[in-house]
Biopython code that builds the backbone (N, CA, C, O; Angstrom):
import numpy as np
from Bio.PDB.StructureBuilder import StructureBuilder

atoms = [
    (1, "MET", "N", (-30.333, 23.049, 27.256)),
    (1, "MET", "CA", (-29.291, 22.647, 26.328)),
    (1, "MET", "C", (-28.672, 21.355, 26.844)),
    (1, "MET", "O", (-28.389, 21.225, 28.035)),
    (2, "SER", "N", (-28.466, 20.417, 25.954)),
    (2, "SER", "CA", (-27.906, 19.125, 26.347)),
    (2, "SER", "C", (-26.428, 19.274, 26.697)),
    (2, "SER", "O", (-25.767, 20.229, 26.289)),
    (3, "LYS", "N", (-25.931, 18.311, 27.458)),
    (3, "LYS", "CA", (-24.511, 18.303, 27.849)),
    (3, "LYS", "C", (-23.613, 18.292, 26.615)),
    (3, "LYS", "O", (-22.590, 18.974, 26.575)),
    (4, "LEU", "N", (-24.004, 17.515, 25.615)),
    (4, "LEU", "CA", (-23.202, 17.427, 24.398)),
    (4, "LEU", "C", (-23.097, 18.788, 23.717)),
    (4, "LEU", "O", (-22.021, 19.178, 23.265)),
    (5, "ARG", "N", (-24.216, 19.510, 23.645)),
    (5, "ARG", "CA", (-24.200, 20.840, 23.037)),
    (5, "ARG", "C", (-23.342, 21.796, 23.850)),
    (5, "ARG", "O", (-22.606, 22.606, 23.286)),
    (6, "GLU", "N", (-23.430, 21.707, 25.160)),
    (6, "GLU", "CA", (-22.608, 22.560, 26.025)),
    (6, "GLU", "C", (-21.124, 22.291, 25.783)),
    (6, "GLU", "O", (-20.332, 23.226, 25.666)),
    (7, "LYS", "N", (-20.747, 21.014, 25.710)),
    (7, "LYS", "CA", (-19.354, 20.656, 25.463)),
    (7, "LYS", "C", (-18.901, 21.153, 24.089)),
    (7, "LYS", "O", (-17.787, 21.656, 23.940)),
    (8, "ALA", "N", (-19.767, 21.009, 23.092)),
    (8, "ALA", "CA", (-19.435, 21.469, 21.745)),
    (8, "ALA", "C", (-19.235, 22.982, 21.731)),
    (8, "ALA", "O", (-18.311, 23.484, 21.090)),
    (9, "HIS", "N", (-20.099, 23.707, 22.436)),
    (9, "HIS", "CA", (-19.962, 25.167, 22.504)),
    (9, "HIS", "C", (-18.645, 25.556, 23.178)),
    (9, "HIS", "O", (-17.990, 26.506, 22.749)),
    (10, "GLN", "N", (-18.257, 24.844, 24.213)),
    (10, "GLN", "CA", (-16.993, 25.137, 24.895)),
    (10, "GLN", "C", (-15.811, 24.945, 23.947)),
    (10, "GLN", "O", (-14.888, 25.760, 23.916)),
    (11, "ILE", "N", (-15.852, 23.878, 23.189)),
    (11, "ILE", "CA", (-14.769, 23.618, 22.235)),
    (11, "ILE", "C", (-14.749, 24.704, 21.159)),
    (11, "ILE", "O", (-13.692, 25.239, 20.826)),
    (12, "ILE", "N", (-15.917, 25.021, 20.623)),
    (12, "ILE", "CA", (-16.012, 26.033, 19.571)),
    (12, "ILE", "C", (-15.472, 27.375, 20.071)),
    (12, "ILE", "O", (-14.742, 28.065, 19.359)),
    (13, "ASP", "N", (-15.835, 27.728, 21.285)),
    (13, "ASP", "CA", (-15.390, 29.003, 21.838)),
    (13, "ASP", "C", (-13.871, 29.068, 21.994)),
    (13, "ASP", "O", (-13.310, 30.162, 22.057)),
    (14, "SER", "N", (-13.206, 27.939, 22.056)),
    (14, "SER", "CA", (-11.758, 27.930, 22.254)),
    (14, "SER", "C", (-10.961, 27.894, 20.941)),
    (14, "SER", "O", (-9.732, 27.965, 20.962)),
    (15, "LEU", "N", (-11.649, 27.785, 19.818)),
    (15, "LEU", "CA", (-10.965, 27.652, 18.528)),
    (15, "LEU", "C", (-10.644, 29.001, 17.896)),
    (15, "LEU", "O", (-11.294, 30.009, 18.172)),
    (16, "SER", "N", (-9.631, 28.993, 17.045)),
    (16, "SER", "CA", (-9.290, 30.197, 16.288)),
    (16, "SER", "C", (-10.365, 30.443, 15.234)),
    (16, "SER", "O", (-11.121, 29.539, 14.879)),
    (17, "ASP", "N", (-10.423, 31.675, 14.741)),
    (17, "ASP", "CA", (-11.414, 32.007, 13.707)),
    (17, "ASP", "C", (-11.205, 31.184, 12.445)),
    (17, "ASP", "O", (-12.167, 30.817, 11.770)),
    (18, "GLN", "N", (-9.949, 30.894, 12.129)),
    (18, "GLN", "CA", (-9.646, 30.103, 10.933)),
    (18, "GLN", "C", (-10.210, 28.694, 11.075)),
    (18, "GLN", "O", (-10.835, 28.182, 10.147)),
    (19, "ARG", "N", (-9.997, 28.069, 12.218)),
    (19, "ARG", "CA", (-10.539, 26.724, 12.447)),
    (19, "ARG", "C", (-12.063, 26.771, 12.508)),
    (19, "ARG", "O", (-12.745, 25.879, 12.004)),
    (20, "LEU", "N", (-12.578, 27.816, 13.128)),
    (20, "LEU", "CA", (-14.026, 27.959, 13.250)),
    (20, "LEU", "C", (-14.680, 28.074, 11.879)),
    (20, "LEU", "O", (-15.767, 27.539, 11.662)),
    (21, "GLU", "N", (-14.028, 28.766, 10.959)),
    (21, "GLU", "CA", (-14.565, 28.888, 9.600)),
    (21, "GLU", "C", (-14.633, 27.524, 8.919)),
    (21, "GLU", "O", (-15.615, 27.222, 8.241)),
    (22, "ALA", "N", (-13.614, 26.708, 9.088)),
    (22, "ALA", "CA", (-13.605, 25.369, 8.485)),
    (22, "ALA", "C", (-14.714, 24.507, 9.084)),
    (22, "ALA", "O", (-15.396, 23.771, 8.370)),
    (23, "ILE", "N", (-14.885, 24.606, 10.386)),
    (23, "ILE", "CA", (-15.936, 23.822, 11.055)),
    (23, "ILE", "C", (-17.311, 24.299, 10.600)),
    (23, "ILE", "O", (-18.208, 23.486, 10.375)),
    (24, "TYR", "N", (-17.478, 25.600, 10.466)),
    (24, "TYR", "CA", (-18.747, 26.152, 10.008)),
    (24, "TYR", "C", (-19.098, 25.627, 8.620)),
    (24, "TYR", "O", (-20.241, 25.243, 8.370)),
    (25, "GLU", "N", (-18.121, 25.611, 7.721)),
    (25, "GLU", "CA", (-18.366, 25.095, 6.377)),
    (25, "GLU", "C", (-18.746, 23.615, 6.414)),
    (25, "GLU", "O", (-19.614, 23.174, 5.662)),
    (26, "TYR", "N", (-18.098, 22.860, 7.283)),
    (26, "TYR", "CA", (-18.423, 21.436, 7.409)),
    (26, "TYR", "C", (-19.833, 21.259, 7.970)),
    (26, "TYR", "O", (-20.579, 20.394, 7.511)),
    (27, "LEU", "N", (-20.199, 22.070, 8.955)),
    (27, "LEU", "CA", (-21.555, 21.994, 9.519)),
    (27, "LEU", "C", (-22.600, 22.350, 8.463)),
    (27, "LEU", "O", (-23.666, 21.735, 8.420)),
    (28, "GLN", "N", (-22.312, 23.324, 7.620)),
    (28, "GLN", "CA", (-23.218, 23.671, 6.534)),
    (28, "GLN", "C", (-23.392, 22.491, 5.584)),
    (28, "GLN", "O", (-24.498, 22.209, 5.124)),
    (29, "PHE", "N", (-22.285, 21.803, 5.296)),
    (29, "PHE", "CA", (-22.326, 20.621, 4.435)),
    (29, "PHE", "C", (-23.206, 19.532, 5.053)),
    (29, "PHE", "O", (-24.038, 18.936, 4.369)),
    (30, "ILE", "N", (-23.016, 19.275, 6.353)),
    (30, "ILE", "CA", (-23.813, 18.251, 7.040)),
    (30, "ILE", "C", (-25.291, 18.633, 7.013)),
    (30, "ILE", "O", (-26.146, 17.784, 6.763)),
    (31, "LYS", "N", (-25.594, 19.898, 7.267)),
    (31, "LYS", "CA", (-26.981, 20.360, 7.256)),
    (31, "LYS", "C", (-27.605, 20.167, 5.876)),
    (31, "LYS", "O", (-28.734, 19.691, 5.759)),
    (32, "LEU", "N", (-26.865, 20.537, 4.836)),
    (32, "LEU", "CA", (-27.363, 20.373, 3.470)),
    (32, "LEU", "C", (-27.601, 18.903, 3.155)),
    (32, "LEU", "O", (-28.600, 18.548, 2.531)),
    (33, "LYS", "N", (-26.682, 18.054, 3.589)),
    (33, "LYS", "CA", (-26.823, 16.617, 3.349)),
    (33, "LYS", "C", (-28.094, 16.078, 4.015)),
    (33, "LYS", "O", (-28.813, 15.277, 3.417)),
    (34, "GLU", "N", (-28.373, 16.514, 5.251)),
    (34, "GLU", "CA", (-29.597, 16.093, 5.939)),
    (34, "GLU", "C", (-30.833, 16.598, 5.213)),
    (34, "GLU", "O", (-31.812, 15.867, 5.060)),
    (35, "GLU", "N", (-30.788, 17.851, 4.764)),
    (35, "GLU", "CA", (-31.934, 18.415, 4.053)),
    (35, "GLU", "C", (-32.201, 17.658, 2.758)),
    (35, "GLU", "O", (-33.355, 17.411, 2.408)),
    (36, "LEU", "N", (-31.143, 17.292, 2.049)),
    (36, "LEU", "CA", (-31.312, 16.524, 0.815)),
    (36, "LEU", "C", (-31.890, 15.150, 1.100)),
    (36, "LEU", "O", (-32.714, 14.648, 0.336)),
    (37, "LYS", "N", (-31.458, 14.537, 2.204)),
    (37, "LYS", "CA", (-31.997, 13.227, 2.581)),
    (37, "LYS", "C", (-33.494, 13.342, 2.880)),
    (37, "LYS", "O", (-34.291, 12.509, 2.448)),
    (38, "GLU", "N", (-33.861, 14.390, 3.626)),
    (38, "GLU", "CA", (-35.273, 14.592, 3.953)),
    (38, "GLU", "C", (-36.089, 14.863, 2.691)),
    (38, "GLU", "O", (-37.205, 14.365, 2.546)),
    (39, "THR", "N", (-35.527, 15.651, 1.787)),
    (39, "THR", "CA", (-36.214, 15.928, 0.519)),
    (39, "THR", "C", (-36.412, 14.647, -0.272)),
    (39, "THR", "O", (-37.484, 14.415, -0.830)),
    (40, "ASP", "N", (-35.383, 13.817, -0.320)),
    (40, "ASP", "CA", (-35.481, 12.545, -1.028)),
    (40, "ASP", "C", (-36.551, 11.653, -0.411)),
    (40, "ASP", "O", (-37.276, 10.960, -1.125)),
    (41, "GLU", "N", (-36.651, 11.671, 0.927)),
    (41, "GLU", "CA", (-37.683, 10.871, 1.599)),
    (41, "GLU", "C", (-39.073, 11.354, 1.215)),
    (41, "GLU", "O", (-39.977, 10.544, 1.007)),
    (42, "ILE", "N", (-39.250, 12.663, 1.120)),
    (42, "ILE", "CA", (-40.552, 13.209, 0.731)),
    (42, "ILE", "C", (-40.870, 12.842, -0.708)),
    (42, "ILE", "O", (-41.977, 12.395, -1.012)),
    (43, "ILE", "N", (-39.902, 13.029, -1.590)),
    (43, "ILE", "CA", (-40.116, 12.725, -3.014)),
    (43, "ILE", "C", (-40.411, 11.244, -3.215)),
    (43, "ILE", "O", (-41.147, 10.880, -4.132)),
    (44, "SER", "N", (-39.854, 10.401, -2.384)),
    (44, "SER", "CA", (-40.046, 8.955, -2.514)),
    (44, "SER", "C", (-41.382, 8.490, -1.941)),
    (44, "SER", "O", (-41.792, 7.354, -2.179)),
    (45, "ASP", "N", (-42.061, 9.348, -1.193)),
    (45, "ASP", "CA", (-43.328, 8.981, -0.555)),
    (45, "ASP", "C", (-44.484, 9.339, -1.501)),
    (45, "ASP", "O", (-44.809, 10.512, -1.682)),
    (46, "LYS", "N", (-45.089, 8.322, -2.092)),
    (46, "LYS", "CA", (-46.140, 8.539, -3.083)),
    (46, "LYS", "C", (-47.333, 9.301, -2.502)),
    (46, "LYS", "O", (-47.898, 10.158, -3.181)),
    (47, "LEU", "N", (-47.723, 9.010, -1.270)),
    (47, "LEU", "CA", (-48.873, 9.693, -0.671)),
    (47, "LEU", "C", (-48.606, 11.189, -0.516)),
    (47, "LEU", "O", (-49.473, 12.012, -0.809)),
    (48, "ILE", "N", (-47.421, 11.531, -0.061)),
    (48, "ILE", "CA", (-47.082, 12.943, 0.110)),
    (48, "ILE", "C", (-47.040, 13.640, -1.244)),
    (48, "ILE", "O", (-47.584, 14.733, -1.406)),
    (49, "MET", "N", (-46.400, 13.011, -2.201)),
    (49, "MET", "CA", (-46.294, 13.624, -3.527)),
    (49, "MET", "C", (-47.663, 13.786, -4.173)),
    (49, "MET", "O", (-47.922, 14.799, -4.824)),
    (50, "ASP", "N", (-48.546, 12.801, -4.003)),
    (50, "ASP", "CA", (-49.906, 12.917, -4.538)),
    (50, "ASP", "C", (-50.637, 14.096, -3.896)),
    (50, "ASP", "O", (-51.342, 14.840, -4.577)),
    (51, "ALA", "N", (-50.464, 14.261, -2.571)),
    (51, "ALA", "CA", (-51.112, 15.368, -1.863)),
    (51, "ALA", "C", (-50.568, 16.709, -2.338)),
    (51, "ALA", "O", (-51.328, 17.661, -2.516)),
    (52, "ILE", "N", (-49.264, 16.788, -2.544)),
    (52, "ILE", "CA", (-48.659, 18.033, -3.045)),
    (52, "ILE", "C", (-49.177, 18.344, -4.441)),
    (52, "ILE", "O", (-49.550, 19.483, -4.724)),
    (53, "GLU", "N", (-49.203, 17.351, -5.310)),
    (53, "GLU", "CA", (-49.691, 17.568, -6.675)),
    (53, "GLU", "C", (-51.165, 17.980, -6.672)),
    (53, "GLU", "O", (-51.573, 18.839, -7.454)),
    (54, "LYS", "N", (-51.957, 17.369, -5.793)),
    (54, "LYS", "CA", (-53.375, 17.724, -5.697)),
    (54, "LYS", "C", (-53.518, 19.175, -5.245)),
    (54, "LYS", "O", (-54.331, 19.923, -5.789)),
    (55, "GLY", "N", (-52.732, 19.567, -4.252)),
    (55, "GLY", "CA", (-52.775, 20.948, -3.773)),
    (55, "GLY", "C", (-52.354, 21.945, -4.836)),
    (55, "GLY", "O", (-52.972, 23.000, -4.982)),
    (56, "LEU", "N", (-51.314, 21.620, -5.574)),
    (56, "LEU", "CA", (-50.870, 22.508, -6.653)),
    (56, "LEU", "C", (-51.938, 22.638, -7.736)),
    (56, "LEU", "O", (-52.151, 23.722, -8.279)),
    (57, "GLN", "N", (-52.605, 21.533, -8.047)),
    (57, "GLN", "CA", (-53.677, 21.571, -9.054)),
    (57, "GLN", "C", (-54.854, 22.398, -8.548)),
    (57, "GLN", "O", (-55.448, 23.162, -9.309)),
    (58, "GLU", "N", (-55.196, 22.249, -7.262)),
    (58, "GLU", "CA", (-56.290, 23.032, -6.695)),
    (58, "GLU", "C", (-55.959, 24.526, -6.737)),
    (58, "GLU", "O", (-56.827, 25.354, -7.013)),
    (59, "GLU", "N", (-54.702, 24.859, -6.463)),
    (59, "GLU", "CA", (-54.290, 26.259, -6.549)),
    (59, "GLU", "C", (-54.413, 26.760, -7.984)),
    (59, "GLU", "O", (-54.923, 27.853, -8.231)),
    (60, "LYS", "N", (-53.943, 25.952, -8.919)),
    (60, "LYS", "CA", (-53.997, 26.320, -10.338)),
    (60, "LYS", "C", (-55.439, 26.530, -10.786)),
    (60, "LYS", "O", (-55.726, 27.438, -11.567)),
    (61, "ASP", "N", (-56.354, 25.681, -10.286)),
    (61, "ASP", "CA", (-57.770, 25.775, -10.647)),
    (61, "ASP", "C", (-58.514, 26.854, -9.864)),
    (61, "ASP", "O", (-59.684, 27.124, -10.137)),
    (62, "GLY", "N", (-57.841, 27.470, -8.896)),
    (62, "GLY", "CA", (-58.483, 28.510, -8.083)),
    (62, "GLY", "C", (-59.420, 27.963, -7.038)),
    (62, "GLY", "O", (-60.349, 28.656, -6.622)),
    (63, "ASN", "N", (-59.204, 26.742, -6.603)),
    (63, "ASN", "CA", (-60.097, 26.100, -5.649)),
    (63, "ASN", "C", (-59.585, 26.163, -4.205)),
    (63, "ASN", "O", (-59.872, 25.269, -3.410)),
    (64, "LEU", "N", (-58.840, 27.200, -3.867)),
    (64, "LEU", "CA", (-58.325, 27.327, -2.510)),
    (64, "LEU", "C", (-59.139, 28.341, -1.727)),
    (64, "LEU", "O", (-59.753, 29.240, -2.302)),
    (65, "ILE", "N", (-59.138, 28.190, -0.418)),
    (65, "ILE", "CA", (-59.820, 29.124, 0.468)),
    (65, "ILE", "C", (-58.740, 29.937, 1.181)),
    (65, "ILE", "O", (-57.769, 29.373, 1.686)),
    (66, "ALA", "N", (-58.903, 31.238, 1.223)),
    (66, "ALA", "CA", (-57.930, 32.105, 1.877)),
    (66, "ALA", "C", (-57.921, 31.837, 3.377)),
    (66, "ALA", "O", (-58.969, 31.598, 3.979)),
    (67, "LEU", "N", (-56.752, 31.876, 3.967)),
    (67, "LEU", "CA", (-56.613, 31.650, 5.403)),
    (67, "LEU", "C", (-57.471, 32.633, 6.192)),
    (67, "LEU", "O", (-58.073, 32.266, 7.200)),
    (68, "GLU", "N", (-57.526, 33.861, 5.739)),
    (68, "GLU", "CA", (-58.322, 34.878, 6.430)),
    (68, "GLU", "C", (-59.791, 34.465, 6.500)),
    (68, "GLU", "O", (-60.450, 34.705, 7.512)),
    (69, "ASP", "N", (-60.311, 33.850, 5.442)),
    (69, "ASP", "CA", (-61.699, 33.386, 5.423)),
    (69, "ASP", "C", (-61.928, 32.291, 6.452)),
    (69, "ASP", "O", (-62.973, 32.246, 7.101)),
    (70, "ILE", "N", (-60.951, 31.415, 6.597)),
    (70, "ILE", "CA", (-61.082, 30.330, 7.568)),
    (70, "ILE", "C", (-61.040, 30.902, 8.984)),
    (70, "ILE", "O", (-61.842, 30.517, 9.835)),
    (71, "VAL", "N", (-60.121, 31.805, 9.230)),
    (71, "VAL", "CA", (-59.973, 32.399, 10.561)),
    (71, "VAL", "C", (-61.229, 33.179, 10.939)),
    (71, "VAL", "O", (-61.669, 33.133, 12.087)),
    (72, "ASP", "N", (-61.799, 33.890, 9.981)),
    (72, "ASP", "CA", (-63.018, 34.657, 10.244)),
    (72, "ASP", "C", (-64.186, 33.762, 10.616)),
    (72, "ASP", "O", (-65.062, 34.177, 11.376)),
    (73, "ASP", "N", (-64.216, 32.534, 10.091)),
    (73, "ASP", "CA", (-65.304, 31.601, 10.366)),
    (73, "ASP", "C", (-65.173, 30.914, 11.720)),
    (73, "ASP", "O", (-66.137, 30.337, 12.222)),
    (74, "VAL", "N", (-64.004, 30.974, 12.301)),
    (74, "VAL", "CA", (-63.758, 30.255, 13.563)),
    (74, "VAL", "C", (-64.194, 31.069, 14.733)),
    (74, "VAL", "O", (-64.066, 30.628, 15.875)),
]
sb = StructureBuilder()
sb.init_structure("model")
sb.init_model(0)
sb.init_chain("A")
sb.init_seg("    ")
for serial, (resi, resn, name, xyz) in enumerate(atoms, 1):
    if name == "N":
        sb.init_residue(resn, " ", resi, " ")
    sb.init_atom(name, np.array(xyz, "f"), 0.0, 1.0, " ", f" {name:<3s}", serial, name[0])
structure = sb.get_structure()
């Protein structure tokens, strides 16, 4: 664990439950914001989106191989 995380844990451990709840909600907001940014980066990447669309079409067409079949062949 990094020093920064250790210091953050020490501070968190010293807070009241009411303050901790507010911080938790803020951390959830930050996490969601990061996830949305990452999602936007994926959606903006034409190569990734083309690969996802190709995979979805292959699934729709029934052109996928079951993982168990691949593992059995290895």
